[in-house]
C-alpha positions in Angstrom: 0.0 0.0 0.0 1.3 3.5 -0.9 2.0 5.9 1.9 2.2 9.1 0.0 -0.6 11.6 -0.4 -2.2 11.0 -3.9 -4.0 14.3 -4.0 -2.5 16.5 -6.7 -5.1 19.1 -7.9 -8.5 20.5 -7.1 -11.1 22.6 -8.9 -13.7 24.9 -7.4 -16.5 25.5 -9.9 -17.8 29.0 -9.9 -20.4 30.9 -11.9 -18.6 34.3 -11.9 -14.8 33.9 -12.1 -14.0 37.6 -11.6 -16.1 37.7 -8.4 -14.7 34.4 -7.1 -11.1 35.4 -7.9 -11.5 38.6 -5.9 -12.9 36.7 -3.0 -10.0 34.1 -2.8 -7.3 36.7 -3.4 -8.7 38.9 -0.7 -9.4 36.1 1.9 -6.0 34.3 1.4 -3.9 37.4 0.5 -2.6 35.8 -2.7 -2.6 36.4 -6.4 -4.3 33.8 -8.7 -2.9 33.0 -12.1 -5.1 33.1 -15.2 -4.7 29.9 -17.2 -4.9 29.5 -21.0 -8.5 29.6 -22.1 -8.3 26.3 -24.0 -10.5 24.6 -21.4 -12.5 27.7 -20.4 -11.9 30.5 -18.0 -9.8 29.4 -15.1 -7.6 31.0 -12.4 -5.1 28.9 -10.5 -3.8 29.2 -7.0 0.0 29.7 -7.0 2.3 26.7 -6.9 5.9 25.9 -6.8 7.1 23.6 -9.5 9.2 20.7 -8.1 7.7 20.9 -4.6 5.1 18.7 -3.1 2.5 21.4 -2.6 -0.9 20.9 -4.0 -2.6 23.5 -6.1 -5.9 24.0 -7.9 -8.1 26.5 -9.8 -11.3 28.3 -9.8 -13.1 27.2 -13.0 -16.0 29.2 -14.4 -19.1 27.2 -15.4 -21.8 29.5 -16.7 -24.5 26.9 -16.2 -23.3 26.0 -12.7 -25.9 25.7 -10.0 -24.6 26.5 -6.5 -25.3 23.4 -4.4 -22.3 22.8 -2.2 -20.9 20.1 -4.4 -18.9 22.1 -6.9 -15.4 21.0 -6.1 -13.3 18.3 -7.7 -10.2 16.9 -6.1 -7.7 15.3 -8.5 -5.7 12.3 -7.4 -2.3 11.8 -8.9 -1.9 8.6 -11.0 0.9 7.0 -13.0 -1.7 6.5 -15.8 -5.4 7.4 -15.4 -6.5 4.3 -17.2 -5.1 2.1 -14.3 -7.6 3.5 -11.9 -10.4 3.8 -14.5 -10.3 0.1 -14.9 -11.1 -0.4 -11.2 -13.9 2.1 -10.9 -17.0 0.1 -12.0 -15.8 -3.0 -10.1 -15.6 -0.9 -7.0 -19.1 0.4 -7.5 -18.4 3.7 -9.2 -18.8 5.2 -12.6 -16.4 6.7 -15.2 -17.9 10.1 -16.2 -15.1 11.3 -18.5 -12.6 8.7 -19.8 -8.9 9.6 -20.0 -8.4 12.7 -22.1 -5.5 15.0 -23.0 -5.1 18.3 -21.3 -2.2 19.3 -23.5 1.1 20.1 -21.8 -0.4 19.3 -18.4 -0.9 15.6 -19.2 -4.2 13.7 -19.0 -7.2 13.5 -16.8 -10.3 11.4 -16.1 -13.4 12.2 -14.1 -15.1 9.5 -12.1 -17.9 9.2 -9.6 -17.6 7.3 -6.3 -20.3 5.1 -4.7 -21.7 8.1 -2.8 -22.1 10.2 -6.0 -19.0 12.3 -5.3 -17.1 13.4 -8.4 -13.4 13.1 -8.3 -10.6 13.4 -10.9 -7.5 11.4 -11.9 -4.4 13.2 -13.3 -1.4 11.6 -15.0 1.5 12.8 -17.1 1.2 9.8 -19.5 
């Protein structure tokens, strides 16, 4: 059994990125980084390449309904497909099979047995 923390990324879905960005920058006294718009409007919390810190982003979803379940935590994987193959056997569901996210690698979205949505992230 692995003993390291597999959490590597999180996303907080928001309906108004500008408003949410101001909130997080004010509350946490930090500057968020606007990401390329290839995947929509996103602003990331700062991170240090090469360190073990975990980062994430605010992701604007225009059709988002505020319901308290608008956050996705991404778990680090060697290859997303490895965990994808275990999801249904464990009682979950693959929502978005492994897909490229360009220079950042690959991701999958899955649902656990309680209906929680989580992500998988790999470099290959």
